[in-house]
GUPAGU-486795 format. One line per field, with one value per residue: x, z, y of N, C-alpha, C in turn; residue number from 0; residue in three letters. Coordinates in pm, 1 decimal. Example, Ala and Ser with C-alpha at 12.3 -4.5 7.8 and 13.67 -1.06 7.14 Angstrom:
BEGIN
npx <- [1319.0  1285.0]
npz <- [780.0  708.0]
npy <- [-569.0  -225.0]
capx <- [1230.0  1367.0]
capz <- [780.0  714.0]
capy <- [-450.0  -106.0]
cpx <- [1320.0  1290.0]
cpz <- [780.0  787.0]
cpy <- [-330.0  3.0]
sero <- [0  1]
ronu <- [Ala  Ser]
***
This chain:
BEGIN
npx <- [-7447.4  -7197.5  -6972.1  -6908.6  -7152.0  -7330.8  -7240.1  -7275.4  -7568.4  -7634.5  -7510.9  -7507.8  -7522.2  -7275.9  -7112.6  -7156.9  -7069.4  -6797.7  -6728.7  -6771.5  -6577.3  -6346.9  -6383.8  -6361.0  -6095.5  -5959.0  -6028.8  -5896.4  -5623.0  -5605.9  -5638.8  -5408.2  -5227.0  -5270.0  -5448.7  -5681.9  -5612.1  -5392.0  -5180.1  -5062.4  -5199.4  -5155.0  -5130.0  -4895.2  -4684.2  -4404.5  -4211.7  -3924.0  -3803.3  -3673.7  -3496.9  -3518.2  -3385.7  -3160.7  -3055.8  -3066.1  -3189.3  -3496.9  -3746.5  -4099.0  -4451.3  -4598.6  -4828.7  -4828.7  -4847.5  -4631.0  -4517.0  -4412.9  -4362.4  -4033.3  -3777.7  -3594.4  -3738.3  -3791.2  -3916.1  -4019.4  -3969.5  -4077.8  -3854.6  -3687.9  -3513.5  -3264.2  -3109.0  -2850.7  -2776.6  -2835.7  -3055.0  -2975.1  -3054.6  -3144.1  -3163.4  -3219.4  -3120.1  -2900.4  -2706.6  -2736.3  -2468.4  -2369.5  -2547.3  -2464.9  -2219.3  -2334.4  -2385.6  -2616.2  -2836.4  -2972.4  -3237.9  -3458.0  -3680.8  -4023.1  -4310.8  -4638.7  -4766.1  -4745.5  -4984.9  -5180.2  -5147.5  -5226.6  -5507.2  -5598.3  -5538.6  -5720.6  -5977.8  -5971.5  -5991.3  -6217.8  -6381.8  -6473.8  -6486.5  -6186.0  -6171.7  -6263.0  -6066.8  -5887.8  -5863.2  -5746.4  -5501.6  -5388.3  -5360.6  -5195.9  -5099.7  -4901.7  -4548.7  -4190.8  -3871.4  -3525.8  -3236.3  -3176.7  -3396.1  -3469.4  -3542.3  -3828.1  -4061.3  -4373.6  -4516.6  -4663.1  -4564.4  -4359.5  -4100.1  -4106.5  -4167.1  -3912.3  -3753.8  -3805.5  -3753.8  -3457.6  -3385.9  -3419.9  -3255.3  -2992.3  -2841.7  -2590.9  -2719.9  -2910.6  -3232.0  -3273.4  -3328.2  -3613.3  -3544.1  -3699.0  -3810.4  -3760.5]
npz <- [3489.9  3537.1  3317.4  3426.6  3557.9  3350.5  3222.7  3410.6  3436.4  3166.2  3071.1  2841.1  2627.8  2647.2  2624.4  2346.4  2225.7  2277.3  2141.2  1887.2  1847.4  1888.6  1642.1  1448.1  1496.1  1427.0  1157.7  1053.9  1112.9  956.7  703.4  680.5  681.5  459.6  432.7  287.7  32.1  -226.2  -195.3  112.3  225.0  -21.4  -299.0  -505.1  -321.7  -186.2  -1.4  179.2  151.9  264.8  80.5  178.0  75.6  -78.0  91.8  12.8  -30.5  -150.5  -324.3  -281.3  -303.1  -52.6  71.8  76.1  255.2  417.6  490.8  131.8  -194.9  -265.6  -499.4  -512.3  -512.3  -267.3  77.5  122.0  346.6  529.8  553.0  786.5  770.3  905.9  990.2  1120.6  1020.0  737.8  510.1  219.8  -99.4  -210.2  -115.2  -229.9  -369.3  -201.9  65.2  440.0  506.0  311.9  339.0  564.8  470.4  350.9  557.2  700.2  885.0  877.9  1073.2  1179.4  1080.6  954.0  948.9  870.4  1081.3  971.8  971.6  1019.2  787.3  590.6  672.2  597.5  326.6  251.2  330.2  146.0  -81.7  -83.4  -87.5  143.5  405.3  499.5  736.6  919.2  1037.6  1117.6  1378.0  1506.3  1362.6  1478.0  1745.0  1764.0  1528.8  1381.1  1341.4  1464.6  1344.1  1360.4  1179.2  1000.2  957.6  1110.9  1353.6  1546.5  1705.2  1868.3  1759.1  1947.8  2177.6  2473.2  2388.0  2119.4  2152.0  2244.4  2028.7  1855.7  2012.9  2046.0  1806.5  1735.6  1906.5  1843.0  1779.7  1886.4  2143.3  1989.5  1818.0  1588.7  1237.6  1025.8  718.0  410.1  74.8  -185.9]
npy <- [7382.0  7131.2  6952.1  6688.2  6638.3  6625.6  6411.7  6225.0  6228.6  6131.5  5884.5  5706.7  5882.5  6027.7  5783.6  5742.0  5978.0  5940.0  5715.4  5811.8  5999.1  5841.4  5689.1  5894.0  5982.9  5733.5  5730.2  5944.6  5874.0  5639.0  5734.4  5880.4  5703.3  5568.3  5363.3  5320.6  5267.1  5401.0  5669.7  5797.1  6093.2  6303.6  6248.8  6127.2  6050.7  5940.7  5659.0  5542.4  5218.8  4904.4  4650.0  4329.5  4120.0  4198.6  4399.2  4656.2  5001.8  5126.3  5298.0  5340.1  5351.8  5582.8  5506.6  5230.3  4931.8  4771.8  4429.0  4440.7  4332.7  4326.0  4451.7  4241.8  4028.1  3957.0  4034.4  4367.7  4621.6  4900.4  5167.1  5375.2  5653.9  5872.0  6188.2  6384.2  6639.7  6780.6  6638.4  6409.4  6429.8  6188.9  5845.9  5629.5  5305.0  5275.8  5109.6  5035.3  5077.1  5260.7  5462.9  5589.8  5701.4  5922.1  6095.5  6025.7  5789.1  5461.6  5401.0  5240.1  4969.1  4902.0  4719.4  4571.0  4331.5  4004.5  3845.8  4041.4  4186.0  3983.6  3981.1  4231.4  4256.2  4071.1  4172.9  4406.3  4284.3  4145.2  4344.4  4461.3  4693.9  4823.8  4959.6  4801.1  4626.4  4815.9  4919.3  4697.3  4704.2  4935.7  4869.9  4673.0  4561.4  4682.2  4679.6  4740.4  4717.1  4603.0  4727.0  4538.1  4411.9  4172.8  4114.3  4187.1  4403.6  4499.7  4795.4  4965.0  4904.7  4876.2  4842.2  4903.0  5182.4  5238.4  5192.0  5397.4  5626.1  5590.4  5605.2  5878.4  6014.9  6005.3  6215.4  6423.2  6612.7  6701.3  6660.1  6399.2  6423.0  6316.7  6171.3  6199.5  6088.3  6323.0]
capx <- [-7425.5  -7070.6  -6951.1  -6914.0  -7297.2  -7393.7  -7199.5  -7345.1  -7712.0  -7653.7  -7407.1  -7525.5  -7481.9  -7125.7  -7054.8  -7178.0  -6977.4  -6666.7  -6711.3  -6765.4  -6463.3  -6248.0  -6397.7  -6313.3  -5954.0  -5925.6  -6034.3  -5778.7  -5496.4  -5614.0  -5602.7  -5262.7  -5151.2  -5300.4  -5505.0  -5795.7  -5536.4  -5321.2  -5067.5  -5093.6  -5212.4  -5073.8  -5115.7  -4802.6  -4572.7  -4300.1  -4134.4  -3814.4  -3827.5  -3565.9  -3520.5  -3462.3  -3318.1  -3057.7  -3010.8  -3067.1  -3304.4  -3574.2  -3869.6  -4220.6  -4577.6  -4602.0  -4949.2  -4797.8  -4843.3  -4525.5  -4433.1  -4453.6  -4260.5  -3921.4  -3716.1  -3523.7  -3851.2  -3809.5  -4002.0  -3976.7  -4020.1  -4070.1  -3715.7  -3669.1  -3366.5  -3254.4  -2991.3  -2829.3  -2774.0  -2938.1  -3072.5  -2953.8  -3179.4  -3204.0  -3114.3  -3246.7  -3003.1  -2790.5  -2758.4  -2718.4  -2330.3  -2354.4  -2615.4  -2373.1  -2116.5  -2409.6  -2421.6  -2745.5  -2842.7  -3094.3  -3265.3  -3522.2  -3774.7  -4152.2  -4389.0  -4756.7  -4764.4  -4790.8  -5123.8  -5264.9  -5133.9  -5324.9  -5648.7  -5597.5  -5556.6  -5851.3  -6065.9  -5962.1  -6018.7  -6365.7  -6449.3  -6507.5  -6428.9  -6057.3  -6169.8  -6294.8  -5940.2  -5799.1  -5825.5  -5653.9  -5367.7  -5329.7  -5342.3  -5086.5  -5053.0  -4783.4  -4423.4  -4076.2  -3771.9  -3401.5  -3202.1  -3167.9  -3528.4  -3474.1  -3610.0  -3955.5  -4135.5  -4478.7  -4497.6  -4723.2  -4503.7  -4252.3  -3977.6  -4141.2  -4142.9  -3772.2  -3683.9  -3822.1  -3676.8  -3323.2  -3335.7  -3441.7  -3170.9  -2858.7  -2743.0  -2559.0  -2787.3  -3037.5  -3317.9  -3243.4  -3446.3  -3643.6  -3525.4  -3806.5  -3778.5  -3796.2]
capz <- [3509.0  3481.1  3230.6  3500.2  3597.2  3230.0  3188.0  3519.4  3402.9  3043.8  3027.6  2701.6  2533.7  2674.9  2549.3  2189.1  2185.0  2311.9  2032.4  1768.2  1860.1  1842.1  1500.6  1371.9  1528.3  1368.7  1020.5  1033.6  1111.4  849.8  580.7  680.1  652.8  329.3  435.2  194.1  -95.2  -278.0  -131.4  228.5  194.5  -105.8  -435.0  -538.6  -238.5  -183.3  114.7  154.3  186.9  253.0  25.9  275.6  6.0  -119.2  169.9  -52.1  0.8  -271.5  -319.0  -327.6  -264.4  82.7  119.4  82.9  376.9  431.7  377.9  1.5  -278.7  -310.7  -641.4  -526.8  -492.0  -117.3  149.9  123.9  470.3  540.3  610.9  852.7  763.4  984.6  966.0  1238.0  952.4  625.6  430.9  113.2  -206.1  -227.0  -43.2  -306.5  -415.9  -90.6  179.3  544.4  527.1  224.3  382.9  663.7  423.0  318.1  673.3  773.2  928.4  882.3  1221.2  1214.6  992.8  995.5  872.7  934.5  1114.6  849.5  985.0  1000.6  646.9  531.8  695.9  530.7  185.3  241.5  343.9  40.4  -207.3  -71.2  -110.9  276.5  465.2  568.0  858.9  1022.7  1113.6  1150.7  1510.4  1526.0  1318.7  1561.4  1873.9  1766.3  1412.4  1319.6  1411.2  1428.9  1346.6  1359.2  1056.5  915.6  960.9  1136.5  1486.8  1554.8  1838.3  1857.4  1752.2  2046.5  2303.1  2528.7  2285.4  1999.6  2186.2  2290.8  1898.3  1792.7  2088.3  2032.5  1645.8  1722.4  2004.3  1808.5  1740.7  2015.0  2198.3  1900.8  1752.9  1444.6  1145.6  940.9  572.1  309.6  -65.5  -237.4]
capy <- [7243.8  7099.0  6841.5  6579.0  6622.9  6585.2  6277.9  6129.2  6216.8  6077.8  5810.0  5645.5  5992.6  6030.9  5674.2  5765.1  6079.8  5900.5  5622.4  5889.9  6065.8  5726.2  5641.6  6011.1  5979.5  5631.8  5763.6  6029.4  5779.9  5555.4  5824.3  5933.9  5586.8  5527.4  5234.1  5312.0  5270.8  5516.3  5731.7  5868.6  6237.2  6393.0  6190.6  6017.0  6054.9  5805.5  5655.1  5451.9  5076.3  4821.3  4515.2  4231.1  4024.9  4268.7  4510.3  4797.3  5101.2  5175.3  5396.3  5295.8  5435.3  5589.5  5435.8  5083.4  4872.2  4671.6  4401.5  4447.2  4269.2  4410.7  4430.7  4116.8  3928.7  3911.5  4134.5  4488.3  4674.0  5038.9  5207.6  5498.3  5713.4  6002.7  6261.8  6489.2  6756.5  6802.8  6496.4  6408.1  6422.6  6062.5  5739.7  5473.8  5214.5  5259.3  5015.5  5104.8  5141.5  5378.3  5576.7  5651.7  5795.4  6043.7  6167.1  5980.0  5656.6  5373.6  5382.8  5119.8  4945.9  4898.5  4639.4  4519.1  4192.4  3928.9  3793.8  4163.3  4211.3  3904.0  4029.1  4364.6  4225.0  3983.6  4275.7  4478.1  4173.3  4109.3  4469.3  4506.5  4818.8  4795.5  5001.8  4693.5  4592.4  4935.1  4922.0  4595.6  4740.4  5030.9  4818.9  4558.7  4501.9  4753.7  4637.6  4805.6  4614.7  4650.4  4773.1  4426.7  4372.4  4035.4  4115.3  4276.0  4445.8  4588.4  4951.5  5023.7  4819.1  4947.1  4814.1  4988.0  5331.2  5257.8  5196.2  5531.5  5713.1  5580.5  5656.1  6027.4  6076.2  5962.8  6331.0  6491.5  6743.7  6744.4  6567.2  6359.9  6454.0  6206.6  6183.2  6138.7  6099.5  6454.9]
cpx <- [-7281.4  -7086.6  -6966.9  -7066.7  -7366.9  -7364.1  -7293.9  -7492.0  -7728.2  -7539.1  -7404.1  -7480.9  -7338.8  -7055.4  -7040.5  -7087.5  -6830.0  -6631.7  -6695.2  -6615.2  -6325.0  -6255.3  -6339.7  -6143.7  -5892.9  -5925.1  -5921.5  -5656.2  -5491.6  -5591.9  -5465.9  -5192.7  -5173.4  -5384.1  -5615.4  -5744.8  -5489.6  -5230.7  -5127.9  -5091.2  -5124.4  -5044.5  -5002.7  -4671.7  -4511.7  -4246.7  -4029.6  -3852.3  -3683.6  -3585.5  -3460.0  -3382.7  -3188.4  -2990.8  -3017.7  -3204.7  -3361.6  -3685.7  -4002.3  -4347.3  -4577.6  -4723.8  -4931.0  -4788.3  -4744.2  -4560.7  -4480.4  -4327.1  -4164.6  -3866.7  -3631.6  -3625.2  -3876.7  -3894.9  -3946.7  -4038.3  -3978.5  -3930.1  -3713.8  -3543.3  -3374.5  -3112.0  -2966.0  -2803.9  -2878.4  -2932.8  -3043.0  -3063.4  -3236.3  -3118.5  -3136.6  -3127.1  -2870.4  -2830.7  -2711.4  -2568.2  -2308.2  -2425.3  -2536.8  -2261.4  -2181.6  -2430.2  -2550.7  -2716.9  -2976.4  -3125.5  -3344.6  -3617.6  -3913.3  -4233.5  -4530.5  -4732.5  -4823.4  -4944.5  -5210.7  -5252.1  -5233.6  -5472.9  -5686.2  -5623.7  -5688.8  -5966.8  -6080.3  -6033.4  -6173.8  -6452.7  -6503.4  -6428.7  -6307.6  -6068.4  -6205.3  -6180.5  -5851.5  -5779.6  -5736.4  -5510.4  -5310.0  -5284.7  -5234.0  -5038.9  -4913.2  -4649.2  -4304.3  -3967.4  -3627.4  -3360.1  -3188.4  -3302.8  -3547.3  -3529.6  -3712.6  -4017.0  -4265.8  -4472.2  -4553.2  -4676.2  -4402.1  -4125.1  -4001.7  -4113.7  -3992.6  -3718.8  -3689.8  -3738.9  -3527.4  -3281.7  -3337.9  -3331.7  -3027.8  -2773.3  -2721.6  -2627.3  -2897.3  -3110.2  -3280.8  -3371.5  -3467.6  -3605.1  -3621.5  -3768.7  -3841.0  -3856.0]
cpz <- [3455.3  3387.7  3302.6  3538.7  3464.0  3194.9  3299.7  3492.7  3265.6  2998.5  2892.3  2604.4  2535.0  2612.3  2395.3  2151.1  2191.5  2196.0  1895.5  1755.7  1818.3  1689.1  1411.1  1362.2  1425.3  1190.2  986.5  1022.6  994.4  698.6  569.3  641.4  529.0  324.0  331.1  47.3  -138.0  -187.0  -14.6  191.1  104.1  -245.6  -450.6  -445.3  -223.8  -39.7  85.7  211.3  175.5  190.6  135.2  199.2  -33.4  -35.3  122.9  -25.5  -141.8  -252.4  -356.0  -262.1  -93.1  151.8  130.4  225.5  393.5  514.1  242.4  -83.4  -319.8  -445.7  -639.6  -517.7  -348.5  -51.8  136.5  254.0  474.3  603.7  663.2  852.9  828.5  971.7  1093.4  1167.2  849.3  553.3  284.0  16.4  -217.4  -172.7  -122.7  -354.0  -330.2  5.9  311.5  565.7  447.4  278.6  493.1  607.9  359.6  427.6  731.3  816.5  918.1  1025.1  1262.0  1088.5  1044.6  904.6  952.4  961.3  1008.5  866.5  963.7  853.7  573.7  545.8  626.1  385.0  162.8  226.3  216.7  -88.7  -189.2  -86.2  36.7  317.1  534.1  688.5  982.4  1077.3  1161.2  1302.5  1556.4  1485.6  1420.9  1690.7  1877.3  1646.8  1352.6  1428.6  1367.9  1437.8  1340.2  1211.5  952.8  896.5  982.7  1275.4  1492.2  1681.7  1793.7  1857.1  1885.4  2191.9  2367.8  2436.7  2170.9  2008.3  2194.5  2136.7  1834.5  1880.1  2063.7  1889.5  1655.7  1812.7  1970.9  1767.5  1874.3  2046.8  2108.0  1859.4  1613.1  1364.7  1035.6  802.2  488.6  168.6  -100.7  -371.6]
cpy <- [7194.8  6988.3  6706.2  6539.0  6584.4  6453.0  6181.6  6115.2  6146.6  5977.0  5728.0  5762.3  6011.7  5909.4  5701.2  5866.1  6034.7  5806.1  5703.7  5974.9  5960.1  5703.5  5769.2  6007.8  5855.7  5655.9  5844.7  5962.4  5699.6  5627.7  5864.7  5818.7  5516.4  5391.8  5211.3  5307.9  5383.7  5552.8  5798.7  6028.7  6293.6  6328.3  6091.7  6019.9  5928.4  5787.5  5541.6  5317.8  4996.5  4681.8  4421.1  4126.6  4075.5  4372.1  4637.6  4873.7  5125.7  5246.8  5318.6  5385.7  5452.3  5524.6  5277.9  5027.6  4758.4  4539.0  4396.1  4381.4  4371.2  4373.5  4298.4  4007.7  3904.3  4027.6  4261.4  4558.0  4832.2  5080.4  5354.8  5543.0  5858.3  6038.4  6353.6  6621.6  6759.4  6656.5  6509.4  6408.0  6282.1  5946.6  5598.7  5422.6  5218.5  5148.3  5094.2  5166.2  5273.0  5505.6  5655.0  5752.4  5906.8  6127.3  6139.5  5842.5  5593.5  5349.8  5266.2  5091.6  4912.0  4811.2  4612.1  4379.1  4100.5  3873.2  3919.1  4201.4  4128.3  3952.8  4149.4  4331.8  4145.8  4079.6  4367.1  4387.9  4160.0  4238.6  4526.8  4628.1  4786.7  4849.9  4905.0  4642.7  4688.1  4944.5  4833.9  4646.2  4833.7  4983.9  4716.9  4513.4  4556.0  4704.0  4705.2  4697.6  4661.7  4676.1  4662.3  4355.3  4213.7  4020.4  4217.4  4296.5  4521.2  4721.4  5011.9  4957.6  4912.3  4952.7  4897.1  5143.1  5339.2  5274.3  5335.1  5645.7  5707.3  5628.5  5808.4  6097.9  6027.7  6080.7  6404.4  6604.2  6778.8  6633.2  6525.1  6384.7  6348.3  6238.9  6126.9  6164.5  6234.7  6428.6]
sero <- [0  1  2  3  4  5  6  7  8  9  10  11  12  13  14  15  16  17  18  19  20  21  22  23  24  25  26  27  28  29  30  31  32  33  34  35  36  37  38  39  40  41  42  43  44  45  46  47  48  49  50  51  52  53  54  55  56  57  58  59  60  61  62  63  64  65  66  67  68  69  70  71  72  73  74  75  76  77  78  79  80  81  82  83  84  85  86  87  88  89  90  91  92  93  94  95  96  97  98  99  100  101  102  103  104  105  106  107  108  109  110  111  112  113  114  115  116  117  118  119  120  121  122  123  124  125  126  127  128  129  130  131  132  133  134  135  136  137  138  139  140  141  142  143  144  145  146  147  148  149  150  151  152  153  154  155  156  157  158  159  160  161  162  163  164  165  166  167  168  169  170  171  172  173  174  175  176  177  178  179  180  181]
ronu <- [Met  Gly  Leu  Arg  Glu  Lys  Ile  Asp  Gln  Asn  Pro  Asn  Gly  Ala  Ala  Ile  Val  Ala  Val  Ala  Val  Leu  Val  Val  Ala  Gly  Leu  Val  Ile  Ala  Met  Gln  Met  Gly  Ile  Phe  Gly  Gly  Ala  Ala  Ser  Gly  Gly  Thr  Arg  Glu  Ala  Tyr  Phe  Leu  Asp  Thr  Gly  Ser  Gly  Met  Ile  Tyr  Arg  Ala  Gly  Ala  Gly  Glu  Met  Ala  Pro  Ile  Lys  Ala  Pro  Ser  Gly  Lys  Asp  Gly  Val  Arg  Ala  Tyr  Ile  Tyr  Ser  Cys  Asn  Glu  Cys  Ala  Asp  Asp  Tyr  Ala  Glu  Leu  Asn  Ala  Asp  Thr  Ile  Lys  Thr  Glu  Gly  Ala  Phe  Leu  Ala  Tyr  Thr  Glu  Arg  Leu  His  Pro  Lys  Met  Lys  Ala  Lys  Leu  Glu  Lys  Ala  Arg  Ala  Ser  Gly  Ala  Asp  Pro  Met  Met  Ile  Glu  Met  Gln  Ile  Met  Gln  Gly  Gly  Met  Gln  Tyr  Gly  Asn  Val  Thr  Ala  Thr  Lys  Trp  Val  Gly  Ala  Asn  Ser  Pro  Gly  Gly  Tyr  Gln  Val  Val  Ser  Gln  Ala  Thr  Gln  Gln  Cys  Ala  Gly  Glu  Arg  Ala  Lys  Gln  Cys  Val  Pro  Arg]
***
């Protein structure tokens, strides 16, 4: 008996298996994003963030869900830096122009939509399971922005896919490499 016949004979069982697979996939994604608190996979890993007040790059925990409070007191958003060659040891305390002098470029920024961020913080504060809103985050809560963090598109939208595609294709004939703090 083939899989199709088994599904036809037991549609409820097939639905349960499908939901279980989605839940497991969601848990894996949430752990990688650090939604449960702490850094994403690996203790004290850091990521680059853009201080929207000063325009400077700084480091913060990779598990932080932007926007976070930046050193200037304004919003800090996740900053994705790429290079066509080797990445420098550190891009903290540089701005988009000085990153270019290091042979790299600030490709785009990322944040959680402010309403979704408020829901996540409320869930954490009440002791509720943040997984309750995890699907909403994956479906439309994450946003990608330009290098000045002033224009935002949904990460899962055609515009979001275009942002990432353009970032990784800026190197002649090669894929750009993402630079992460060492």
